[in-house]
C-alpha positions as CSV (number, residue, x, y, z in Angstrom):
1,X,-81.7,-2.0,-18.5
2,X,-82.1,-5.7,-18.8
3,X,-79.1,-8.1,-17.6
4,X,-76.7,-9.1,-20.3
5,X,-75.0,-12.3,-20.2
6,X,-71.6,-12.8,-21.9
7,X,-69.0,-15.3,-22.3
8,X,-65.3,-14.8,-20.8
9,X,-63.0,-13.7,-23.6
10,X,-60.8,-16.9,-23.3
11,X,-61.1,-20.4,-22.4
12,X,-61.8,-19.4,-19.0
13,X,-62.6,-22.8,-17.8
14,X,-59.2,-24.2,-18.0
15,X,-57.7,-20.7,-16.9
16,X,-59.9,-20.1,-13.9
17,X,-58.9,-23.8,-12.7
18,X,-55.2,-22.8,-13.1
19,X,-55.7,-19.8,-11.0
20,X,-57.6,-21.2,-8.4
21,X,-55.7,-24.6,-8.1
22,X,-52.1,-24.2,-9.3
23,X,-51.1,-20.4,-9.4
24,X,-51.1,-19.4,-5.9
25,X,-49.8,-21.5,-3.0
26,X,-52.2,-20.2,-0.3
27,X,-55.9,-19.4,-0.5
28,X,-55.4,-16.4,1.7
29,X,-53.5,-14.7,-1.0
30,X,-56.9,-13.7,-2.6
31,X,-57.1,-10.9,0.0
32,X,-53.7,-9.4,-1.0
33,X,-54.7,-9.5,-4.4
34,X,-57.9,-7.6,-4.1
35,X,-56.5,-5.0,-1.8
36,X,-53.9,-4.5,-4.3
37,X,-56.4,-3.8,-6.9
38,X,-58.2,-1.6,-4.8
39,X,-55.0,0.5,-3.7
40,X,-54.2,0.6,-7.4
41,X,-57.5,2.2,-8.3
42,X,-57.3,4.7,-5.6
43,X,-53.7,5.8,-6.6
44,X,-55.0,6.1,-10.3
45,X,-57.8,8.4,-9.2
46,X,-55.4,10.6,-7.3
47,X,-53.0,10.9,-10.1
48,X,-55.6,11.6,-12.7
49,X,-57.2,14.3,-10.3
50,X,-54.0,16.4,-10.6
51,X,-55.1,17.4,-14.0
52,X,-58.8,17.1,-13.6
53,X,-60.3,18.5,-10.2
54,X,-63.5,16.8,-11.0
55,X,-62.0,13.4,-10.1
56,X,-60.7,14.5,-6.7
57,X,-60.8,11.7,-4.1
58,X,-63.1,12.0,-1.0
59,X,-61.6,13.2,2.3
60,X,-59.5,10.4,3.9
61,X,-60.0,7.7,1.3
62,X,-59.7,4.0,2.5
63,X,-60.2,0.4,1.7
64,X,-63.1,-0.9,3.8
65,X,-63.7,-4.6,4.3
66,X,-66.6,-6.1,6.0
67,X,-67.7,-9.6,7.0
68,X,-71.2,-11.2,7.2
69,X,-71.2,-14.5,8.7
70,X,-74.9,-15.2,8.2
71,X,-74.9,-14.1,4.7
72,X,-71.5,-15.5,4.3
73,X,-70.0,-13.0,2.2
74,X,-67.0,-10.7,2.4
75,X,-67.4,-7.0,1.0
76,X,-64.3,-4.8,-0.3
77,X,-65.0,-1.4,-0.8
78,X,-62.8,1.5,-2.3
79,X,-63.0,5.1,-3.7
80,X,-60.9,4.5,-6.6
81,X,-61.0,5.5,-10.2
82,X,-64.1,3.0,-10.6
83,X,-65.1,1.2,-14.0
84,X,-67.5,2.0,-16.8
85,X,-69.5,-1.1,-18.2
86,X,-67.2,-1.3,-21.1
87,X,-64.0,-1.5,-18.6
88,X,-65.9,-4.0,-16.5
89,X,-66.3,-6.2,-19.6
90,X,-62.7,-5.5,-20.9
91,X,-60.9,-5.9,-17.4
92,X,-63.1,-8.6,-15.6
93,X,-64.6,-10.4,-18.7
94,X,-61.2,-11.3,-20.1
95,X,-58.4,-13.4,-18.4
96,X,-54.8,-11.7,-18.0
97,X,-56.1,-8.2,-19.3
98,X,-54.8,-5.6,-16.8
99,X,-56.2,-2.3,-16.3
100,X,-53.2,-1.5,-14.3
101,X,-50.8,-2.7,-17.3
102,X,-52.7,-0.7,-19.6
103,X,-52.8,2.4,-17.5
104,X,-48.9,2.2,-16.9
105,X,-48.3,1.6,-20.7
106,X,-50.3,4.8,-21.3
107,X,-48.0,6.8,-19.0
108,X,-45.0,5.3,-20.7
109,X,-43.7,8.6,-21.8
110,X,-44.0,10.2,-18.6
111,X,-40.9,10.6,-16.0
112,X,-40.6,7.9,-13.4
113,X,-41.1,10.2,-10.4
114,X,-44.5,11.5,-12.2
115,X,-46.0,8.2,-12.5
116,X,-48.2,6.5,-9.7
117,X,-46.6,3.4,-8.0
118,X,-49.1,0.6,-9.1
119,X,-49.1,-3.1,-8.0
120,X,-51.0,-5.1,-10.5
121,X,-49.6,-6.2,-13.7
122,X,-51.0,-9.4,-14.8
123,X,-54.7,-9.0,-14.9
124,X,-55.1,-12.4,-13.2
125,X,-55.0,-11.3,-9.6
126,X,-58.8,-10.6,-9.4
127,X,-59.8,-14.1,-10.1
128,X,-57.9,-15.5,-7.2
129,X,-61.4,-14.5,-5.4
130,X,-62.5,-17.7,-7.0
131,X,-60.4,-19.6,-4.7
132,X,-62.6,-18.8,-1.7
133,X,-65.9,-17.8,-3.4
134,X,-68.3,-19.7,-5.5
135,X,-70.0,-16.3,-6.8
136,X,-68.4,-12.7,-7.0
137,X,-70.2,-9.5,-7.4
138,X,-68.7,-6.3,-8.4
139,X,-70.5,-2.9,-8.5
140,X,-68.4,-0.2,-9.8
141,X,-69.0,3.5,-10.8
142,X,-66.5,5.3,-12.7
143,X,-65.0,8.7,-11.2
144,X,-66.8,11.6,-13.4
145,X,-69.8,9.4,-14.3
146,X,-73.1,9.1,-12.7
147,X,-73.9,5.6,-14.0
148,X,-72.9,2.4,-11.9
149,X,-72.7,-1.2,-13.2
150,X,-72.7,-4.6,-11.8
151,X,-70.5,-7.5,-12.8
152,X,-71.3,-10.9,-11.7
153,X,-69.9,-14.4,-12.2
154,X,-69.6,-18.0,-10.6
155,X,-66.5,-18.4,-12.6
156,X,-67.8,-21.2,-14.9
157,X,-67.4,-19.5,-18.3
158,X,-69.9,-16.6,-18.2
159,X,-70.8,-13.4,-16.6
160,X,-73.4,-10.9,-16.3
161,X,-73.6,-7.1,-16.6
162,X,-76.6,-4.9,-15.6
163,X,-77.0,-1.4,-14.3
164,X,-76.7,-0.6,-10.6
165,X,-76.5,2.0,-8.0
166,X,-73.5,3.6,-6.1
167,X,-73.7,6.6,-4.3
168,X,-70.1,7.7,-5.0
169,X,-67.4,6.7,-7.4
170,X,-65.3,3.7,-6.7
171,X,-65.7,-0.2,-6.6
172,X,-67.3,-2.8,-4.4
173,X,-66.5,-6.5,-4.6
174,X,-68.9,-8.8,-2.7
175,X,-67.5,-12.5,-2.4
176,X,-70.0,-15.2,-1.6
177,X,-67.8,-17.5,0.4
178,X,-67.6,-21.2,-0.2
179,X,-68.5,-23.7,2.5
180,X,-64.9,-24.9,2.8
181,X,-63.7,-21.2,3.1
182,X,-65.6,-20.3,6.1
183,X,-62.3,-19.4,8.0
184,X,-62.1,-16.2,6.0
185,X,-65.4,-15.2,7.7
186,X,-63.5,-14.6,10.9
187,X,-62.7,-10.8,11.6
188,X,-59.4,-11.9,13.3
189,X,-58.2,-14.1,10.3
190,X,-59.1,-11.2,7.9
191,X,-56.9,-8.9,10.4
192,X,-54.0,-11.4,10.3
193,X,-53.8,-11.7,6.5
194,X,-54.0,-7.9,6.0
195,X,-51.2,-7.3,8.4
196,X,-49.2,-10.0,6.9
197,X,-49.8,-8.8,3.3
198,X,-50.4,-5.3,3.2
199,X,-49.6,-3.7,6.6
200,X,-47.3,-1.0,5.1
201,X,-49.2,0.3,1.8
202,X,-50.1,3.8,1.9
203,X,-53.6,3.6,1.8
204,X,-55.6,2.9,5.1
205,X,-57.2,-0.6,5.4
206,X,-60.2,-0.6,7.8
207,X,-62.4,-3.6,8.9
208,X,-66.0,-3.2,10.2
209,X,-66.4,-4.7,13.9
210,X,-69.6,-4.0,15.8
211,X,-70.9,-1.7,13.1
212,X,-67.7,0.7,13.0
213,X,-64.9,0.6,10.8
214,X,-61.4,0.4,12.6
215,X,-58.1,0.8,11.3
216,X,-56.2,-2.6,10.7
217,X,-53.0,-1.4,9.1
218,X,-50.0,0.6,10.3
219,X,-49.7,2.2,7.0
220,X,-46.1,3.4,7.5
221,X,-43.6,2.1,5.4
222,X,-40.8,2.9,7.7
223,X,-38.1,1.9,5.2
224,X,-39.4,4.6,2.9
225,X,-39.2,7.5,5.2
226,X,-36.0,9.7,5.7
227,X,-33.7,8.4,8.4
228,X,-33.8,11.9,10.0
229,X,-37.4,11.3,10.5
230,X,-37.3,8.1,12.4
231,X,-36.6,7.8,16.2
232,X,-34.6,4.9,17.7
233,X,-37.8,3.7,19.3
234,X,-39.6,3.4,16.1
235,X,-36.4,1.5,14.6
236,X,-36.3,-0.8,17.5
237,X,-40.2,-1.3,17.4
238,X,-40.0,-2.2,13.8
239,X,-37.0,-4.5,14.6
240,X,-39.0,-6.7,17.0
241,X,-41.8,-6.8,14.5
242,X,-39.9,-8.1,11.7
243,X,-37.2,-9.9,13.6
244,X,-39.6,-11.5,16.2
245,X,-36.9,-10.7,18.8
246,X,-37.2,-8.8,22.1
247,X,-33.6,-7.3,22.3
248,X,-32.4,-4.0,20.9
249,X,-31.0,-4.1,17.2
250,X,-26.9,-4.2,17.5
251,X,-26.9,-2.5,14.0
252,X,-29.4,-0.7,11.9
253,X,-28.8,-0.4,8.2
254,X,-31.2,1.8,6.4
255,X,-30.4,3.3,2.9
256,X,-31.9,3.9,-0.4
257,X,-30.1,2.4,-3.6
258,X,-30.6,5.0,-6.6
259,X,-29.4,4.8,-10.0
260,X,-30.1,2.1,-12.7
261,X,-31.5,0.0,-9.9
262,X,-33.7,1.5,-7.0
263,X,-34.6,-0.1,-3.9
264,X,-35.1,0.8,-0.1
265,X,-33.6,-1.4,2.5
266,X,-34.1,-1.6,6.1
267,X,-32.0,-4.4,7.9
268,X,-31.2,-5.1,11.4
269,X,-28.4,-7.1,13.0
270,X,-29.7,-8.7,16.3
271,X,-27.6,-7.8,19.8
272,X,-28.4,-11.6,21.1
273,X,-28.4,-14.8,19.3
274,X,-32.0,-16.0,18.7
275,X,-33.4,-18.8,20.8
276,X,-33.9,-21.8,18.6
277,X,-35.9,-24.6,20.2
278,X,-34.8,-26.9,17.3
279,X,-31.7,-26.8,15.1
280,X,-31.7,-23.5,13.1
281,X,-33.0,-24.0,9.7
282,X,-31.2,-20.6,8.6
283,X,-34.5,-19.5,6.9
284,X,-34.3,-16.1,5.6
285,X,-35.5,-13.2,7.9
286,X,-35.6,-10.4,5.0
287,X,-39.0,-9.8,3.7
288,X,-39.4,-8.8,-0.1
289,X,-41.9,-6.2,-0.7
290,X,-42.7,-4.6,-4.4
291,X,-44.3,-1.1,-4.0
292,X,-44.9,-1.5,-0.2
293,X,-46.9,-4.8,-1.0
294,X,-45.4,-7.8,0.9
295,X,-44.4,-10.4,-1.7
296,X,-42.4,-13.0,0.0
297,X,-39.9,-13.9,3.1
298,X,-38.3,-16.7,1.0
299,X,-36.5,-14.7,-1.7
300,X,-33.3,-15.7,-0.2
301,X,-32.0,-11.9,-0.5
302,X,-28.9,-12.6,1.8
303,X,-26.9,-15.7,1.7
304,X,-27.3,-18.2,4.3
305,X,-24.2,-17.0,6.5
306,X,-26.3,-13.6,7.0
307,X,-29.3,-15.5,8.0
308,X,-29.5,-13.6,11.4
309,X,-30.1,-10.4,9.3
310,X,-33.8,-9.4,9.5
311,X,-35.6,-6.6,7.7
312,X,-37.1,-5.4,4.6
313,X,-36.5,-4.7,1.1
314,X,-38.6,-2.7,-1.1
315,X,-38.3,-2.3,-4.9
316,X,-40.3,-1.2,-7.8
317,X,-37.8,-2.9,-10.6
318,X,-38.3,-6.4,-9.9
319,X,-40.1,-8.6,-12.3
320,X,-42.3,-11.3,-10.7
321,X,-44.1,-14.2,-12.0
322,X,-47.8,-13.9,-12.6
323,X,-48.8,-15.2,-9.0
324,X,-46.5,-12.5,-7.7
325,X,-45.3,-15.4,-5.2
326,X,-42.4,-16.9,-7.2
327,X,-39.5,-14.7,-8.3
328,X,-37.9,-15.2,-11.6
329,X,-34.4,-15.3,-11.9
330,X,-33.1,-11.9,-13.2
331,X,-30.1,-9.9,-13.3
332,X,-32.2,-7.3,-11.2
333,X,-32.7,-9.9,-8.3
334,X,-28.9,-10.9,-8.5
335,X,-27.7,-7.2,-8.3
336,X,-30.0,-6.6,-5.2
337,X,-28.6,-9.4,-3.5
338,X,-25.0,-8.4,-4.2
339,X,-25.9,-5.0,-3.0
340,X,-27.4,-6.1,0.2
341,X,-24.6,-8.5,1.1
342,X,-21.9,-5.9,0.3
343,X,-23.8,-3.3,2.5
344,X,-23.9,-5.5,5.4
345,X,-20.3,-6.5,5.2
346,X,-19.7,-2.7,5.0
347,X,-21.7,-2.1,8.2
348,X,-19.9,-5.0,10.0
349,X,-16.4,-3.5,9.0
350,X,-17.3,-0.1,10.5
351,X,-18.7,-1.8,13.8
352,X,-15.4,-3.8,14.0
353,X,-13.8,-0.8,15.0
354,X,-15.5,-1.1,18.3
355,X,-13.8,-4.0,19.7
356,X,-15.7,-4.7,22.8
357,X,-19.2,-4.4,20.9
358,X,-17.7,-6.5,18.2
359,X,-16.5,-9.3,20.4
360,X,-20.3,-9.8,21.5
361,X,-21.3,-9.9,17.9
362,X,-18.8,-12.5,17.1
363,X,-19.7,-14.6,20.0
364,X,-23.3,-14.6,18.7
365,X,-22.8,-15.1,15.0
366,X,-18.9,-15.7,14.6
367,X,-19.7,-19.3,13.7
368,X,-22.4,-18.5,11.1
369,X,-19.9,-16.1,9.2
370,X,-17.2,-19.0,9.1
371,X,-19.7,-20.9,7.2
372,X,-19.6,-18.0,4.7
373,X,-16.0,-18.6,4.1
374,X,-16.9,-22.0,3.3
375,X,-19.8,-21.1,1.1
376,X,-19.2,-17.9,-0.6
377,X,-15.8,-17.5,-2.2
378,X,-16.6,-14.3,-3.5
379,X,-16.6,-12.8,0.0
380,X,-14.5,-15.2,1.8
381,X,-11.6,-13.0,2.1
382,X,-13.6,-10.0,3.5
383,X,-15.3,-12.3,6.0
384,X,-12.0,-13.8,7.4
385,X,-10.6,-10.3,7.9
386,X,-13.4,-9.8,10.2
387,X,-13.2,-12.6,12.4
388,X,-11.2,-13.1,15.6
389,X,-9.2,-16.0,16.7
390,X,-7.6,-17.2,20.0
391,X,-4.0,-18.2,19.6
392,X,-1.1,-19.6,21.4
393,X,0.0,-15.7,22.1
394,X,-3.3,-13.8,22.3
395,X,-6.7,-14.2,23.4
396,X,-8.3,-12.6,20.2
397,X,-6.3,-11.7,17.0
398,X,-7.2,-10.9,13.7
399,X,-5.4,-12.8,10.5
400,X,-3.9,-9.4,9.8
401,X,-2.4,-8.9,13.0
402,X,-1.3,-12.6,13.0
403,X,0.7,-11.7,9.7
404,X,2.1,-8.6,11.1
405,X,3.7,-10.7,14.1
406,X,5.1,-13.6,11.9
407,X,9.0,-13.7,12.4
408,X,11.3,-14.1,9.6
409,X,11.3,-17.4,8.0
410,X,7.6,-18.2,8.8
411,X,5.8,-18.6,5.4
412,X,2.3,-19.7,6.6
413,X,-0.4,-19.1,8.7
414,X,-0.8,-22.2,11.1
415,X,-3.9,-23.2,12.8
416,X,-5.0,-26.2,15.0
417,X,-8.7,-27.2,15.1
418,X,-10.3,-29.1,17.6
419,X,-12.1,-29.4,20.9
420,X,-11.5,-26.4,22.9
421,X,-10.6,-28.3,25.9
422,X,-7.6,-30.1,24.5
423,X,-6.2,-27.4,22.0
424,X,-3.8,-25.6,24.2
425,X,-2.4,-28.8,25.4
426,X,-2.0,-30.6,22.3
427,X,1.4,-32.1,21.5
428,X,0.9,-30.6,17.9
429,X,2.0,-27.3,19.3
430,X,5.3,-28.3,20.8
431,X,7.5,-28.0,17.8
432,X,5.7,-24.8,16.8
433,X,6.5,-23.3,20.2
434,X,10.1,-24.4,19.9
435,X,10.3,-22.4,16.6
436,X,8.7,-19.5,17.9
437,X,5.8,-19.9,15.5
438,X,2.2,-18.5,16.6
439,X,-0.8,-21.2,16.1
440,X,-4.3,-20.2,15.7
441,X,-6.7,-22.2,18.1
442,X,-9.9,-23.1,16.3
443,X,-12.7,-24.8,18.4
444,X,-15.7,-24.3,16.4
445,X,-16.7,-27.6,14.3
446,X,-16.6,-25.5,10.9
447,X,-13.0,-24.7,11.7
448,X,-12.2,-28.1,10.3
449,X,-13.5,-26.9,6.9
450,X,-13.3,-23.2,6.2
451,X,-9.3,-22.8,6.4
452,X,-8.7,-25.4,3.5
453,X,-11.6,-23.7,1.4
454,X,-10.2,-20.3,2.0
455,X,-6.6,-21.6,1.0
456,X,-4.6,-18.5,1.4
457,X,-5.0,-14.8,3.2
458,X,-3.0,-12.1,1.7
459,X,-0.8,-14.4,-0.1
460,X,0.0,-16.6,3.2
461,X,-1.3,-20.3,3.1
462,X,-3.2,-21.5,5.8
463,X,-1.8,-24.7,7.0
464,X,-3.0,-27.2,9.6
465,X,-0.2,-28.0,12.3
466,X,-1.1,-31.7,11.7
467,X,-0.2,-31.4,8.0
468,X,3.1,-29.3,8.6
469,X,5.4,-32.3,8.8
470,X,7.7,-30.8,5.9
471,X,8.2,-27.9,8.3
472,X,10.6,-30.2,10.4
473,X,13.4,-31.8,9.5
474,X,13.6,-35.7,9.7
475,X,14.8,-37.0,13.0
476,X,18.4,-38.8,12.9
477,X,17.3,-42.1,15.1
478,X,19.5,-44.5,16.5
479,X,19.3,-48.3,15.6
480,X,16.9,-49.0,18.7
481,X,14.7,-46.2,17.9
482,X,14.3,-47.2,14.1
483,X,13.8,-50.8,15.3
484,X,10.9,-49.6,17.5
485,X,9.3,-47.7,14.5
486,X,9.4,-50.9,12.5
487,X,7.7,-52.9,15.4
488,X,5.1,-50.4,16.2
489,X,4.2,-50.0,12.6
490,X,3.8,-53.7,12.1
491,X,1.6,-54.0,15.5
492,X,-0.6,-51.0,14.3
493,X,-0.7,-52.0,10.7
494,X,-4.0,-50.7,9.3
495,X,-4.3,-48.2,11.9
496,X,-1.4,-45.9,11.2
497,X,0.1,-45.5,7.6
498,X,3.5,-45.2,9.4
499,X,5.5,-44.6,12.4
500,X,8.4,-42.2,12.7
501,X,10.7,-40.5,15.1
502,X,9.8,-36.9,15.6
503,X,11.8,-33.9,15.8
504,X,8.9,-31.6,17.0
505,X,7.8,-33.3,20.0
506,X,9.3,-31.8,23.3
507,X,7.4,-33.3,26.3
508,X,5.0,-35.9,24.8
509,X,5.8,-39.6,23.9
510,X,3.7,-39.5,20.8
511,X,1.2,-37.9,18.4
512,X,-0.8,-38.5,15.6
513,X,-0.1,-36.3,12.3
514,X,-2.4,-36.3,9.0
515,X,-0.8,-38.6,6.1
516,X,0.5,-36.7,3.2
517,X,-2.3,-35.5,1.1
518,X,-4.8,-36.6,3.7
519,X,-7.7,-34.7,5.6
520,X,-6.8,-32.8,8.5
521,X,-7.3,-34.8,11.9
522,X,-9.8,-32.5,13.2
523,X,-11.6,-33.2,9.9
524,X,-11.3,-36.9,10.2
525,X,-12.8,-36.7,13.7
526,X,-15.8,-34.8,12.5
527,X,-16.3,-37.3,9.8
528,X,-16.3,-40.2,12.0
529,X,-18.4,-38.8,14.6
530,X,-21.0,-38.2,11.8
531,X,-20.7,-41.6,10.6
532,X,-19.1,-40.6,7.5
533,X,-16.3,-42.3,5.6
534,X,-12.9,-41.0,6.0
535,X,-11.0,-41.4,2.7
536,X,-7.2,-41.3,2.1
537,X,-4.4,-43.0,4.3
538,X,-4.8,-43.5,8.0
539,X,-2.6,-41.0,10.0
540,X,1.2,-41.4,10.9
541,X,2.3,-41.6,14.4
542,X,5.3,-39.8,15.5
543,X,7.3,-40.9,18.5
544,X,9.6,-38.6,20.7
545,X,12.9,-40.4,20.8
546,X,13.9,-38.3,23.8
547,X,11.0,-39.5,26.1
548,X,11.4,-42.1,28.7
549,X,8.4,-44.2,27.9
550,X,9.7,-44.5,24.1
551,X,13.2,-45.3,25.3
552,X,11.6,-48.0,27.9
553,X,9.6,-49.5,24.7
554,X,12.8,-49.6,22.6
555,X,14.4,-52.0,25.0
556,X,11.4,-54.5,24.8
557,X,11.0,-57.3,22.3
558,X,7.1,-57.8,22.5
559,X,5.0,-54.5,22.3
560,X,1.8,-55.4,20.6
561,X,-0.2,-54.2,23.8
562,X,1.9,-51.4,24.4
563,X,1.6,-50.2,20.7
564,X,-2.2,-50.1,21.1
565,X,-1.8,-48.2,24.4
566,X,0.6,-45.6,22.9
567,X,-1.7,-45.2,20.0
568,X,-4.6,-44.4,22.4
569,X,-2.7,-42.1,24.4
570,X,-2.1,-40.0,21.1
571,X,-5.6,-40.1,20.4
572,X,-6.6,-38.7,23.8
573,X,-4.4,-35.9,23.7
574,X,-6.2,-34.7,20.6
575,X,-9.5,-35.3,22.3
576,X,-10.5,-38.5,20.4
577,X,-11.5,-41.7,22.2
578,X,-9.6,-44.9,22.2
579,X,-10.7,-47.4,19.8
580,X,-11.8,-49.8,22.6
581,X,-12.1,-47.8,25.9
582,X,-12.7,-51.0,28.0
583,X,-9.6,-52.4,26.9
584,X,-7.8,-49.2,27.2
585,X,-8.7,-48.9,30.9
586,X,-7.6,-52.3,31.5
587,X,-4.2,-52.0,29.9
588,X,-3.7,-48.7,32.2
589,X,-4.9,-50.3,35.4
590,X,-2.5,-53.3,34.6
591,X,0.4,-50.8,33.8
592,X,-0.2,-49.0,37.1
593,X,-0.4,-52.1,39.1
594,X,2.9,-53.3,37.4
595,X,1.4,-56.6,36.1
């Protein structure tokens, strides 16, 4: 038969330009698309052979890939259902007409469990070949037919059809690689792409090297196998593969969700904190697969506060955009995200019953979990219940345990955030110790933020001790102390919003407290260190009328220098620096020398 030349069925020039230059973000995607098509064709043949033995697959079917550097070609062969001349024209001659979509539509009346799992949906994946090839030839023979046909095109508006020969049913695709795509003629590059995108599809993929076809893929979708069939070693090996870690998983979460939404998930929580040579960007470590084929690791399937979790989620229910790279925002995706977060939380709750093991986990990832309280109000209470805190009484306590120890008359959960080295000795704690109130000691930077976002826990308000002035009655100060407060307020005008006599200081001469309605002192320090503006009134200075230093100052007339020194002492006790360290050193030296 003579060669026929036909035009594509749509405005192919513009569409192919879209496919080649805009639809896909990475040229290597072409191999994933062609392998997906080959896998679909093989699944179609396997399914149809159930009712027609003449269509049975050959023994050990596989997708075979070979590279010819000299000829600058890549060959991809399968033993799938193949195509007739008419099907080649219909499926490859018309953009966005998908054989898989048509086949799936024909099976719409069948039960889901009786349908083959097919990947292709849109009919454009094949054309991704033109990202790397300036000519594509397809030779196909339909299973159950004797004739083979060749389809060929340079992607510029036309294609040709002619009779061909093929010993067995299936399809062969020959890509004539562009000069600027020669990287894909390297067998190692092909291996890397296959292992990245198609390592777990059921059909083996083989690459020709030194005249022999060798397996490239693992072929085992571990997450789709029953848990009873998987050893701890297999889980650990897969964890290291997806997490790029070398430790053992602290927790393995493997389950299949069934019902209105179906997906398989295999997730791991590391037993050690990942080494990050640069600041952690909290990128997702959970890979999304659709029907075993890798789609993306940027789906953000878990919230940022679970960014340490690694693994795989595989579904058949997720609608993708046409390039299969960008996810549509759909209720299905939201339901998967919600189910995953809840399942990981449930696992952490169960593991929290093992105190020592859970202590190590919190040392590694407690700080990240606290970010979840700030970012995710829907899960904030559940996260807070998992955390353990040092306090003025305990090395580690939960919020529930703290509440159970609260004495009669205590209505709030009190905390002090700041630098670990200064928390236990902070003058802020003196009044609370006198009342018998326990205070949580929070040393992480995020601790300045999340308590305010959480607000309350089991109807108990979380209150910073630097903002708990209303808990203490106003001091009955004598005339000298009142006069001192006025002089100090004048000397420190603009630096403090007021000076008052304190009823909560026991041993320290003075301390700073947050002004009414102002940010917590720890948050103020963090904002200043980050070069950010601090809004609201400056803090108040509370002085201890019973302290000898305060009594000495009360008997002096001029106290401008001493006022600054007292303010700097209050700052130092909280782990903050004096406003002018050099001047502070000179003042202390002069005081010691008595000059």
